[in-house]
C-alpha positions as CSV (number, residue, x, y, z in Angstrom):
1,X,-11.7,10.2,-25.1
2,X,-14.7,7.2,-26.5
3,X,-16.5,4.7,-23.9
4,X,-17.3,2.3,-26.7
5,X,-15.2,-0.2,-24.6
6,X,-17.5,0.7,-21.2
7,X,-19.9,-1.8,-20.7
8,X,-22.1,-3.0,-17.6
9,X,-20.2,-6.5,-16.9
10,X,-22.1,-7.8,-13.2
11,X,-25.5,-6.9,-11.6
12,X,-25.9,-7.7,-7.7
13,X,-28.7,-9.9,-7.2
14,X,-31.6,-8.7,-4.6
15,X,-30.9,-11.1,-2.1
16,X,-27.0,-10.7,-2.4
17,X,-27.9,-6.7,-2.2
18,X,-30.3,-6.5,1.0
19,X,-27.8,-9.1,2.5
20,X,-24.8,-6.9,2.2
21,X,-24.2,-4.6,4.9
22,X,-23.6,-1.5,3.4
23,X,-27.6,-2.4,2.5
24,X,-28.4,-3.2,5.9
25,X,-26.1,0.8,7.1
26,X,-28.6,2.3,4.7
27,X,-31.7,0.9,6.4
28,X,-30.2,2.5,9.9
29,X,-29.1,5.4,8.2
30,X,-32.7,6.1,6.8
31,X,-34.3,5.2,9.9
32,X,-32.1,7.6,12.4
33,X,-32.2,10.2,10.0
34,X,-35.7,9.8,8.6
35,X,-34.3,9.6,4.4
36,X,-35.0,6.8,2.0
37,X,-32.1,6.2,0.0
38,X,-32.8,4.4,-3.4
39,X,-29.3,4.1,-4.2
40,X,-25.5,4.3,-3.7
41,X,-25.3,7.8,-4.9
42,X,-28.0,9.2,-2.9
43,X,-26.4,7.9,0.2
44,X,-22.9,8.8,-1.1
45,X,-24.1,12.6,-1.4
46,X,-25.9,12.4,2.2
47,X,-22.3,11.1,3.6
48,X,-20.8,14.2,1.8
49,X,-23.1,16.4,2.7
50,X,-23.5,15.2,6.3
51,X,-19.6,13.9,6.9
52,X,-19.8,14.5,10.5
53,X,-23.1,12.5,10.7
54,X,-21.8,9.9,8.3
55,X,-18.5,9.0,10.6
56,X,-20.8,9.0,14.0
57,X,-22.8,6.3,12.6
58,X,-20.0,4.5,11.4
59,X,-18.5,4.6,14.8
60,X,-21.8,2.9,16.3
61,X,-22.7,0.6,13.3
62,X,-19.1,-0.9,13.3
63,X,-19.0,-1.3,16.8
64,X,-15.7,0.5,17.2
65,X,-14.1,0.1,20.9
66,X,-13.5,3.7,22.5
67,X,-14.8,7.0,23.9
68,X,-15.6,8.4,21.0
69,X,-16.5,12.0,23.0
70,X,-18.8,14.9,22.6
71,X,-17.4,16.4,19.6
72,X,-16.9,15.0,16.4
73,X,-15.6,18.1,14.8
74,X,-12.8,20.7,15.6
75,X,-11.6,23.5,12.9
76,X,-9.3,25.9,14.4
77,X,-10.4,29.8,13.9
78,X,-9.8,31.4,11.2
79,X,-7.6,28.4,9.5
80,X,-6.4,29.7,6.2
81,X,-7.4,25.5,4.8
82,X,-10.1,24.4,6.3
83,X,-10.1,20.9,4.7
84,X,-6.7,20.2,5.5
85,X,-7.1,21.7,9.8
86,X,-10.1,20.2,10.2
87,X,-9.8,17.4,13.2
88,X,-12.0,14.5,13.8
89,X,-13.3,13.3,17.1
90,X,-11.5,15.6,19.1
91,X,-12.3,14.1,22.4
92,X,-12.3,10.9,21.5
93,X,-9.5,7.8,23.3
94,X,-9.2,4.1,21.7
95,X,-6.7,1.5,21.1
96,X,-6.1,1.1,17.7
97,X,-4.9,-3.1,18.4
98,X,-7.6,-3.4,20.9
99,X,-10.0,-3.1,18.3
100,X,-8.3,-5.2,16.0
101,X,-8.5,-7.9,18.9
102,X,-12.2,-7.0,19.6
103,X,-13.3,-11.3,18.1
104,X,-10.5,-12.9,20.5
105,X,-13.6,-14.0,22.6
106,X,-16.4,-14.2,20.6
107,X,-14.5,-16.5,17.5
108,X,-11.7,-17.4,20.3
109,X,-11.1,-20.7,18.4
110,X,-10.8,-20.1,15.0
111,X,-8.7,-19.0,12.7
112,X,-7.1,-15.8,13.2
113,X,-4.6,-15.7,10.4
114,X,-3.8,-18.3,8.3
115,X,0.0,-18.8,6.7
116,X,0.8,-20.0,3.2
117,X,4.6,-19.4,1.3
118,X,5.6,-21.2,-1.5
119,X,6.8,-24.2,0.2
120,X,2.8,-24.9,1.2
121,X,2.3,-26.1,-2.3
122,X,4.9,-28.8,-2.2
123,X,6.0,-32.4,-0.9
124,X,8.0,-30.9,2.3
125,X,8.9,-30.8,6.0
126,X,10.3,-27.2,4.9
127,X,10.3,-25.0,8.8
128,X,6.6,-22.2,8.5
129,X,5.7,-23.9,5.2
130,X,2.4,-22.9,6.5
131,X,0.8,-22.0,10.0
132,X,-2.7,-21.2,11.6
133,X,-3.4,-18.9,14.6
134,X,-6.4,-18.9,16.4
135,X,-7.8,-15.5,17.9
136,X,-6.7,-17.1,20.9
137,X,-3.5,-17.9,20.0
138,X,-3.1,-14.9,18.7
139,X,-3.8,-12.8,21.3
140,X,-1.7,-14.7,23.3
141,X,1.5,-14.1,21.5
142,X,0.6,-10.5,21.3
143,X,0.7,-10.1,24.7
144,X,3.9,-11.8,24.9
145,X,5.4,-9.9,22.6
146,X,3.8,-6.4,24.1
147,X,5.3,-6.9,27.5
148,X,8.6,-7.8,25.9
149,X,8.4,-4.9,24.1
150,X,8.0,-2.8,27.3
151,X,10.9,-4.6,29.2
152,X,12.9,-3.4,26.6
153,X,11.8,0.6,27.0
154,X,9.4,0.7,24.5
155,X,6.3,3.5,25.4
156,X,4.0,5.4,23.7
157,X,4.6,7.4,21.3
158,X,8.1,5.4,20.5
159,X,8.7,3.9,17.0
160,X,8.7,0.2,16.1
161,X,10.0,-0.8,13.2
162,X,10.0,-3.8,11.1
163,X,12.0,-5.1,8.1
164,X,10.1,-8.3,7.4
165,X,8.3,-10.8,5.0
166,X,5.0,-10.5,5.0
167,X,4.5,-13.4,7.9
168,X,2.0,-14.1,10.9
169,X,4.8,-12.7,13.8
170,X,4.7,-9.8,11.4
171,X,1.0,-8.9,12.6
172,X,1.8,-10.0,16.1
173,X,4.4,-7.3,16.5
174,X,2.4,-4.4,15.0
175,X,-0.5,-5.8,17.6
176,X,1.7,-5.6,20.1
177,X,3.5,-2.3,19.3
178,X,0.0,-0.4,19.1
179,X,-1.3,-2.3,22.0
180,X,1.2,0.2,23.7
181,X,0.2,3.5,21.9
182,X,3.5,2.7,19.9
183,X,4.1,3.5,16.4
184,X,4.7,1.3,13.6
185,X,6.6,1.7,10.4
186,X,7.9,-1.4,8.6
187,X,9.1,-2.5,5.1
188,X,9.5,-5.4,2.9
189,X,13.7,-7.1,3.5
190,X,13.8,-7.1,-0.9
191,X,14.6,-3.2,-0.1
192,X,18.7,-2.9,0.0
193,X,20.9,-1.3,2.4
194,X,20.5,2.5,1.3
195,X,16.9,2.1,0.4
196,X,16.6,1.2,4.0
197,X,18.8,4.0,6.2
198,X,16.9,6.3,4.1
199,X,13.4,5.5,5.6
200,X,14.3,4.3,8.8
201,X,16.6,7.3,9.5
202,X,14.1,9.5,9.3
203,X,11.7,7.5,11.5
204,X,14.3,6.7,14.0
205,X,12.9,3.1,15.5
206,X,13.9,2.1,18.7
207,X,13.5,-1.5,18.1
208,X,13.5,-3.3,14.8
209,X,11.9,-6.7,14.1
210,X,13.3,-9.1,11.2
211,X,13.7,-12.3,10.0
212,X,17.2,-13.9,9.0
213,X,15.8,-13.7,5.2
214,X,12.5,-14.4,3.0
215,X,11.6,-16.9,0.5
216,X,11.0,-15.6,-3.8
217,X,10.8,-17.4,-6.8
218,X,12.0,-20.8,-5.3
219,X,14.8,-19.4,-3.8
220,X,16.0,-18.9,-0.3
221,X,16.9,-15.2,0.3
222,X,19.5,-14.0,3.1
223,X,19.1,-10.1,4.0
224,X,20.4,-10.3,8.2
225,X,23.4,-9.2,6.8
226,X,21.7,-6.2,4.9
227,X,20.0,-5.0,7.6
228,X,22.9,-4.8,10.0
229,X,24.9,-2.9,7.4
230,X,22.1,-0.5,7.1
231,X,21.7,-0.7,11.3
232,X,25.5,1.1,11.5
233,X,23.5,4.3,10.6
234,X,21.0,3.9,11.9
235,X,21.8,4.7,16.0
236,X,18.6,5.1,17.5
237,X,17.8,1.3,17.3
238,X,18.8,-0.5,20.6
239,X,17.3,-4.0,20.1
240,X,17.0,-6.3,17.6
241,X,14.4,-8.4,17.6
242,X,14.9,-12.0,14.6
243,X,12.5,-14.3,14.0
244,X,14.5,-17.6,12.2
245,X,12.1,-18.0,9.1
246,X,14.8,-19.4,7.1
247,X,17.4,-21.3,8.7
248,X,17.7,-23.8,11.1
249,X,20.8,-22.1,12.4
250,X,21.5,-20.4,16.0
251,X,20.9,-16.4,15.4
252,X,24.5,-15.9,16.7
253,X,26.3,-17.7,14.0
254,X,24.5,-15.5,11.0
255,X,25.5,-12.9,13.3
256,X,28.9,-13.5,12.9
257,X,28.3,-13.1,9.3
258,X,27.7,-9.4,10.0
259,X,30.4,-7.9,11.0
260,X,29.1,-4.1,11.0
261,X,26.1,-4.9,13.2
262,X,26.9,-2.4,16.0
263,X,28.1,-3.3,19.1
264,X,25.3,-1.0,21.2
265,X,22.1,-3.2,19.7
266,X,21.4,-5.7,21.8
267,X,19.9,-9.1,19.9
268,X,17.0,-11.5,20.9
269,X,15.4,-14.2,18.8
270,X,11.4,-14.7,19.0
271,X,12.0,-17.9,20.6
272,X,14.0,-15.9,23.2
273,X,11.5,-13.9,23.8
274,X,9.0,-15.8,24.4
275,X,11.2,-18.3,27.1
276,X,11.0,-15.3,29.5
277,X,7.6,-13.8,28.9
278,X,5.0,-16.2,31.2
279,X,0.7,-16.1,31.4
280,X,1.1,-11.9,30.6
281,X,-1.9,-9.6,30.3
282,X,-2.6,-8.0,27.9
283,X,-3.4,-4.0,28.6
284,X,-4.2,-1.6,26.0
285,X,-2.8,2.1,26.4
286,X,-5.8,4.3,25.5
287,X,-4.6,7.0,22.6
288,X,-6.1,10.0,20.9
289,X,-7.9,9.2,17.4
290,X,-5.6,11.3,15.7
291,X,-2.0,9.7,18.0
292,X,0.5,8.2,15.5
293,X,-0.2,4.8,14.7
294,X,2.0,4.3,11.0
295,X,4.5,5.9,9.3
296,X,4.2,4.9,5.9
297,X,6.6,6.0,2.8
298,X,6.6,7.6,0.1
299,X,8.2,6.5,-3.4
300,X,11.4,9.1,-2.9
301,X,10.2,11.0,-5.8
302,X,12.7,13.9,-5.1
303,X,15.0,13.6,-2.7
304,X,14.4,10.5,0.5
305,X,11.4,9.3,0.9
306,X,8.6,11.1,2.6
307,X,7.1,9.9,6.0
308,X,3.4,9.9,6.2
309,X,2.5,9.5,9.5
310,X,-1.5,8.2,10.2
311,X,-3.7,8.3,12.7
312,X,-5.0,5.3,14.8
313,X,-8.6,6.4,14.5
314,X,-8.1,8.0,11.4
315,X,-7.1,4.8,9.8
316,X,-9.6,2.3,11.7
317,X,-12.1,4.1,11.1
318,X,-11.8,4.5,7.1
319,X,-10.3,0.7,7.3
320,X,-13.7,-0.2,9.1
321,X,-15.7,1.9,6.0
322,X,-13.9,0.2,3.2
323,X,-13.9,-3.7,4.4
324,X,-17.6,-3.7,5.4
325,X,-19.2,-1.4,3.8
326,X,-17.5,-1.1,0.2
327,X,-16.3,-4.8,0.3
328,X,-18.7,-6.8,2.8
329,X,-16.2,-8.3,4.7
330,X,-18.1,-10.2,7.9
331,X,-17.1,-12.1,10.9
332,X,-15.0,-15.1,9.9
333,X,-15.0,-14.1,6.6
334,X,-11.6,-15.0,4.9
335,X,-9.6,-12.5,3.5
336,X,-6.2,-12.3,1.6
337,X,-4.3,-9.6,-0.4
338,X,-1.0,-10.3,-2.2
339,X,1.1,-7.7,-0.7
340,X,4.8,-6.8,0.9
341,X,5.3,-5.4,4.4
342,X,6.5,-2.1,1.7
343,X,3.3,-1.5,0.6
344,X,0.2,0.0,2.3
345,X,-2.0,-2.3,1.2
346,X,-0.7,-4.6,3.7
347,X,-1.9,-2.2,6.1
348,X,-5.1,-2.0,4.4
349,X,-5.4,-6.1,5.0
350,X,-4.5,-6.3,8.2
351,X,-7.2,-4.2,9.5
352,X,-9.7,-6.9,8.6
353,X,-9.1,-8.1,11.8
354,X,-11.4,-5.9,13.0
355,X,-14.0,-7.0,10.8
356,X,-13.4,-10.6,12.3
357,X,-11.9,-11.7,9.0
358,X,-9.0,-14.9,9.0
359,X,-6.4,-13.1,7.4
360,X,-4.5,-15.1,5.1
361,X,-0.9,-14.3,4.8
362,X,1.3,-15.4,1.6
363,X,5.2,-15.3,1.5
364,X,7.2,-15.4,-2.1
365,X,6.0,-15.1,-5.6
366,X,2.4,-15.4,-7.1
367,X,3.2,-18.0,-9.6
368,X,6.0,-20.3,-7.8
369,X,6.3,-22.9,-7.9
370,X,2.4,-22.9,-10.0
371,X,0.4,-19.8,-11.6
372,X,-2.6,-21.9,-10.2
373,X,-1.3,-21.6,-6.5
374,X,-3.2,-18.7,-5.1
375,X,-6.4,-19.8,-6.5
376,X,-6.1,-23.5,-5.0
377,X,-5.0,-21.5,-1.6
378,X,-8.4,-19.5,-2.5
379,X,-10.4,-22.8,-3.5
380,X,-9.0,-24.3,0.2
381,X,-9.4,-21.6,2.5
382,X,-12.9,-20.4,1.1
383,X,-11.7,-16.8,0.5
384,X,-14.2,-14.8,0.4
385,X,-12.0,-11.7,-1.4
386,X,-9.1,-11.9,-2.9
387,X,-7.2,-9.1,-3.5
388,X,-3.8,-8.8,-5.9
389,X,-2.9,-6.1,-8.3
390,X,-3.6,-5.5,-12.2
391,X,-0.2,-6.9,-13.5
392,X,-0.5,-9.9,-11.6
393,X,-4.1,-10.5,-13.6
394,X,-2.5,-9.4,-17.1
395,X,0.2,-12.1,-16.5
396,X,-1.9,-15.3,-16.0
397,X,-3.9,-13.9,-18.4
398,X,-1.1,-14.2,-20.7
399,X,0.1,-17.8,-19.4
400,X,-3.8,-19.1,-20.1
401,X,-3.9,-19.7,-16.6
402,X,-7.9,-20.4,-16.1
403,X,-8.8,-20.8,-12.5
404,X,-12.3,-21.3,-13.1
405,X,-11.4,-25.0,-14.8
406,X,-9.2,-26.1,-12.0
407,X,-11.0,-24.9,-8.8
408,X,-14.9,-24.1,-8.0
409,X,-14.3,-20.6,-6.0
410,X,-17.6,-21.2,-4.7
411,X,-17.6,-18.9,-1.5
412,X,-15.6,-16.2,-3.4
413,X,-17.2,-13.0,-3.5
414,X,-14.6,-10.2,-4.5
415,X,-11.9,-9.5,-6.1
416,X,-10.0,-6.2,-5.8
417,X,-7.2,-5.3,-7.8
418,X,-5.3,-2.1,-7.5
419,X,-1.5,-0.9,-7.8
420,X,-1.5,0.3,-11.3
421,X,-4.6,1.0,-14.1
422,X,-6.7,-2.1,-14.7
423,X,-7.0,-2.9,-18.7
424,X,-10.2,-3.4,-19.7
425,X,-8.4,-6.3,-21.0
426,X,-8.1,-7.7,-17.7
427,X,-12.1,-7.2,-16.7
428,X,-13.1,-9.7,-19.6
429,X,-10.3,-11.9,-18.7
430,X,-11.8,-12.5,-14.7
431,X,-15.2,-12.9,-16.2
432,X,-14.5,-15.4,-18.6
433,X,-11.9,-17.7,-16.9
434,X,-11.9,-17.0,-13.2
435,X,-15.7,-16.4,-12.6
436,X,-18.8,-14.6,-13.7
437,X,-20.3,-14.0,-10.5
438,X,-18.0,-11.7,-8.8
439,X,-17.8,-8.5,-8.0
440,X,-14.7,-7.0,-9.6
441,X,-12.8,-3.6,-7.6
442,X,-10.6,-2.0,-9.5
443,X,-9.8,0.3,-6.7
444,X,-7.3,3.3,-6.3
445,X,-6.0,5.5,-3.2
446,X,-2.8,5.5,-1.6
447,X,-0.4,5.4,0.8
448,X,-1.1,9.3,1.0
449,X,-4.4,8.1,2.8
450,X,-4.0,4.2,3.4
451,X,-7.1,4.1,1.8
452,X,-8.8,4.4,-1.4
453,X,-10.7,7.4,-2.9
454,X,-11.9,5.1,-6.0
455,X,-13.5,1.6,-4.1
456,X,-16.0,-1.3,-5.0
457,X,-19.8,-1.5,-3.9
458,X,-21.8,-4.2,-3.2
459,X,-24.6,-2.6,-4.7
460,X,-24.4,-1.6,-8.0
461,X,-22.9,-2.5,-10.9
462,X,-19.4,-3.0,-12.3
463,X,-18.7,-1.6,-15.6
464,X,-15.6,-2.4,-17.8
465,X,-12.6,-0.4,-17.6
466,X,-13.8,1.4,-14.2
467,X,-13.5,1.3,-10.6
468,X,-16.7,1.2,-9.3
469,X,-17.3,4.5,-7.1
470,X,-16.2,6.9,-5.5
471,X,-15.3,6.1,-1.7
472,X,-18.0,7.6,0.6
473,X,-17.9,10.6,2.6
474,X,-15.3,11.1,0.5
475,X,-15.7,14.2,-1.9
476,X,-13.9,13.2,-5.1
477,X,-13.7,15.1,-8.1
478,X,-11.6,15.7,-11.1
479,X,-10.8,19.3,-12.0
480,X,-9.2,20.6,-15.2
481,X,-6.6,22.8,-14.6
482,X,-8.7,26.1,-13.4
483,X,-10.0,24.3,-10.7
484,X,-13.5,23.1,-12.3
485,X,-15.6,19.8,-12.0
486,X,-15.6,18.2,-15.3
487,X,-17.0,14.8,-16.3
488,X,-16.7,12.4,-19.1
489,X,-13.0,14.1,-19.5
490,X,-9.5,13.7,-18.0
491,X,-8.5,15.7,-15.2
492,X,-7.1,15.6,-11.9
493,X,-8.2,13.7,-9.1
494,X,-9.3,16.0,-5.9
495,X,-10.9,15.3,-2.8
496,X,-12.8,18.8,-2.3
497,X,-13.8,17.8,1.8
498,X,-12.1,16.9,4.6
499,X,-11.8,13.6,6.2
500,X,-10.5,11.3,8.8
501,X,-7.4,9.5,7.3
502,X,-6.0,12.1,6.3
503,X,-1.8,12.0,7.6
504,X,-1.1,13.8,10.7
505,X,2.0,15.2,9.0
506,X,5.7,14.0,7.8
507,X,8.2,13.1,9.9
508,X,10.9,15.7,9.3
509,X,8.3,18.4,8.3
510,X,8.0,20.3,11.6
511,X,6.4,23.4,10.0
512,X,4.5,21.3,7.8
513,X,5.9,22.7,4.5
514,X,6.3,19.4,2.5
515,X,2.6,18.3,3.8
516,X,1.3,21.2,2.8
517,X,3.1,21.7,-0.9
518,X,2.4,17.3,-1.1
519,X,-1.3,17.8,-1.8
520,X,-2.6,21.6,-0.9
521,X,-1.1,23.9,-3.0
522,X,-2.9,23.3,-6.2
523,X,-6.4,24.2,-6.0
524,X,-7.6,26.1,-2.9
525,X,-9.0,24.1,0.6
526,X,-8.8,20.9,-2.0
527,X,-6.6,17.8,-1.5
528,X,-5.2,17.0,-4.9
529,X,-3.6,13.4,-5.1
530,X,-1.7,13.5,-8.4
531,X,-4.0,11.0,-10.8
532,X,-5.0,11.7,-13.9
533,X,-8.7,10.6,-13.8
534,X,-12.0,10.9,-15.7
535,X,-15.4,10.7,-14.0
536,X,-18.4,8.8,-16.2
537,X,-22.1,9.6,-16.2
538,X,-23.0,6.9,-13.8
539,X,-20.2,7.7,-11.5
540,X,-17.5,5.3,-12.4
541,X,-13.2,6.2,-12.8
542,X,-11.0,5.6,-15.2
543,X,-7.6,6.2,-14.3
544,X,-5.1,6.6,-16.8
545,X,-1.8,6.5,-14.3
546,X,0.2,9.2,-12.1
547,X,-0.1,13.4,-13.3
548,X,3.4,13.5,-11.9
549,X,7.1,11.6,-12.9
550,X,6.9,8.5,-10.5
551,X,7.8,5.4,-11.7
552,X,5.2,2.5,-11.0
553,X,6.2,-0.6,-13.2
554,X,3.9,-3.5,-12.1
555,X,2.0,-1.3,-9.8
556,X,5.6,-0.9,-7.4
557,X,5.9,2.7,-6.9
558,X,9.3,4.4,-7.5
559,X,11.0,7.5,-7.5
560,X,13.3,8.4,-10.0
561,X,15.4,10.1,-7.5
562,X,16.3,6.6,-6.2
563,X,17.7,5.1,-9.5
564,X,19.4,8.6,-9.6
565,X,21.3,8.0,-6.6
566,X,22.4,4.6,-7.5
567,X,23.7,5.2,-11.2
568,X,25.3,9.0,-10.7
569,X,28.0,7.7,-8.6
570,X,29.2,5.7,-11.8
571,X,33.0,7.4,-12.8
572,X,31.4,6.3,-16.2
573,X,28.2,8.5,-15.7
574,X,27.9,12.1,-16.5
575,X,24.6,12.0,-15.8
576,X,21.1,10.3,-16.3
577,X,16.9,10.5,-17.1
578,X,15.1,7.5,-15.5
579,X,11.5,7.4,-17.2
580,X,8.4,4.9,-17.2
581,X,6.9,3.9,-20.9
582,X,4.3,3.0,-21.7
583,X,3.7,-0.5,-22.5
584,X,2.1,-4.0,-22.8
585,X,-0.8,-2.2,-20.8
586,X,2.2,-1.3,-17.6
587,X,4.9,0.8,-17.4
588,X,8.4,-0.5,-17.8
589,X,11.7,1.6,-16.8
590,X,13.7,3.1,-19.0
591,X,17.2,4.6,-18.2
592,X,19.0,7.2,-19.9
593,X,22.4,7.6,-19.8
594,X,24.9,10.0,-20.6
595,X,28.7,8.6,-20.1
596,X,32.1,10.2,-20.3
597,X,33.7,10.7,-24.0
598,X,35.7,7.5,-24.4
599,X,33.1,5.0,-22.9
600,X,30.4,3.2,-24.5
601,X,27.8,1.4,-22.8
602,X,28.4,-2.1,-23.0
603,X,26.9,-5.1,-21.2
604,X,29.4,-4.8,-18.4
605,X,28.5,-1.7,-17.4
606,X,24.5,-2.7,-18.0
607,X,24.9,-5.2,-15.7
608,X,26.6,-3.4,-13.0
609,X,24.0,-0.6,-13.1
610,X,21.7,-3.8,-12.4
611,X,23.7,-5.6,-9.5
612,X,23.5,-1.9,-8.1
613,X,20.1,-1.6,-8.3
614,X,19.4,-4.8,-7.6
615,X,21.6,-4.4,-4.0
616,X,20.6,-1.2,-2.8
617,X,16.9,-0.7,-3.5
618,X,15.3,-3.3,-4.7
619,X,14.4,-5.7,-7.7
620,X,11.8,-3.5,-9.2
621,X,14.3,-0.3,-8.9
622,X,16.0,-3.0,-12.2
623,X,15.3,-0.6,-15.6
624,X,13.7,-2.7,-18.4
625,X,16.1,-0.3,-21.4
626,X,19.2,1.3,-20.6
627,X,20.5,3.1,-23.6
628,X,22.9,5.6,-23.8
629,X,22.4,9.9,-25.1
630,X,24.8,12.3,-25.5
631,X,22.9,14.5,-23.4
632,X,20.0,14.9,-20.5
633,X,17.8,18.0,-20.8
634,X,17.7,19.8,-18.0
635,X,15.5,22.9,-17.2
636,X,16.6,26.1,-17.1
637,X,17.1,26.4,-13.1
638,X,19.2,23.0,-13.6
639,X,16.7,20.5,-12.8
640,X,16.3,17.3,-14.9
641,X,13.4,17.4,-17.8
642,X,11.7,13.6,-16.9
643,X,8.1,15.0,-18.8
644,X,9.6,16.8,-21.2
645,X,11.9,13.3,-22.2
646,X,9.0,11.0,-21.1
647,X,6.6,13.3,-23.7
648,X,9.4,12.5,-26.2
649,X,9.4,8.9,-26.0
650,X,5.7,8.4,-26.2
651,X,5.6,10.5,-29.5
652,X,3.9,13.3,-27.8
653,X,3.7,17.1,-28.1
654,X,6.6,18.2,-25.8
655,X,5.4,21.6,-24.4
656,X,7.1,24.5,-23.2
657,X,10.0,24.1,-24.2
658,X,11.4,27.3,-23.4
659,X,11.9,26.5,-20.2
660,X,14.6,23.8,-21.1
661,X,18.0,24.9,-21.6
662,X,19.6,22.4,-23.8
663,X,15.9,21.8,-26.0
664,X,17.6,20.4,-29.1
665,X,18.5,17.4,-27.0
666,X,15.3,15.7,-27.2
667,X,15.2,15.3,-30.7
668,X,17.7,12.0,-29.6
669,X,14.5,10.5,-27.1
670,X,12.1,10.2,-30.1
671,X,11.3,8.0,-32.4
672,X,13.6,4.9,-31.1
673,X,13.3,2.0,-32.3
674,X,15.1,0.4,-29.5
675,X,12.0,0.8,-27.6
676,X,9.0,0.1,-30.5
């Protein structure tokens, strides 16, 4: 591995450093603990060694609303895995929504949420094409929805779900839910019926918020019928609340098109909800620090998606750390991240309210109708932070989009990229064609922690191809197979200490076995994240992809089992294997199918498979290539040998072929011209 491509692309000015919240935090720590920190590395070391003091100090620095309690940490006596079992702020009480709405009085007339969709960039009178909500209006809307949920019997600990696009009403519904101490879970409306059932059947929501559809790539797509079909398999749901986003028709007319809607579910529109609630007060239910807040979903690699439960206090405190210290987000700063409600970056973005930021939301394609539209929006709204994916930056580079020639972006200070590895060439593109004086933060973490292990540093340099730093109070290392920390060599990303935003548990995992095997079973007392990474001598991290078999096209995490569940039921299909192929600085999905002896793969069958995956899962699940083979490699225990296939198509040596029952089958996966 060579570091020849690495070079320093940006350094902050002295003025910028001294104006940063991270610098102010360092000064505060120095004064209170009689220590002098010369740089980020020294602060990071202190935050690891004295993590209890760090998190306590952060609570105070960020003005968290709540009772901190007397104890900072507690670990059960004789715990075999102290880093897993340690509890943070065991005596504390707080409310998530109260902290996110803390600026409702101070910034009452300023924008809390600004919303755009594809129609916002056209001369159109389309409903909901653009919305602005002040902090006062946001507070009022949350109060209305919270009181209505109470009338529907929603209590502390109940689950409320959303099948919604990224619109203001989704944020309002989440804040109303969490104000009651209830638990929020969401997914994107492009998920098909089975994908919705696989997720919500495990989390058992009492109420579901939805819209009648969403907007993407200049198309208006209805989604209510899909959800109605899923509801027949979700007996926990008692109430459906519909926001008419794309259609002017009365909602009962829409529901007539969905005869599968179970009779025990009552339906209300957003307007009906507003009509029955007048001048409500907004009360906040106090919860313990480790009370459930969010349920996020894994990709479903080995079966149904894992339902990862995140805590109120851990999520809030970690997001405050990442936003204020690592991204320098301050009150009234407009911030944007291109995301759906099925990705953890939505949860990350909305926490910006706790720092007093203005959320800029967007629903639709980032490139339709105009590849410059998001940058025009960034310029108009004076964004301070612009969040996107590596794939988006690669795409607009290939389209020869040059934002710096069309907009000024005078207020833009940070560009974040995540979802997949940001190639060195995209670093060059950002600094050459978007903005030269910018903190480009390639960030990495995941749904597992609803946060980041690798993140930005507003007082440090940006190196080409690297994530800037290890996150504060995270003892991040790279291990070899022997569990030894290594430098400038690829290995496994691990975290060697406890941190507040570890998951509470998984749903449907009463003994904690799935949770243990997911992260704690590889190295003793150490979180194993499953990314293939190296750390440079100056502390930057370079990611080379996942170390397991997850598919990740365009940064969208997809489990292979989700593909198999749709493809294998086809009567023409005997067996199948799906892998990700590295292709043009991204990953594309390649599906191999073994068919019945008298069947040949043709365009008709390919289209049927693609349609099934698109309708039942999402458009992201559709393979880039579907190819016919005569046999699928399997291990002697009967498992599909996905890694062996992936190595074969990349012309890599397939190790341990003795574990494969039919190793001769691998030959047909090698040197394929149709994968060049």
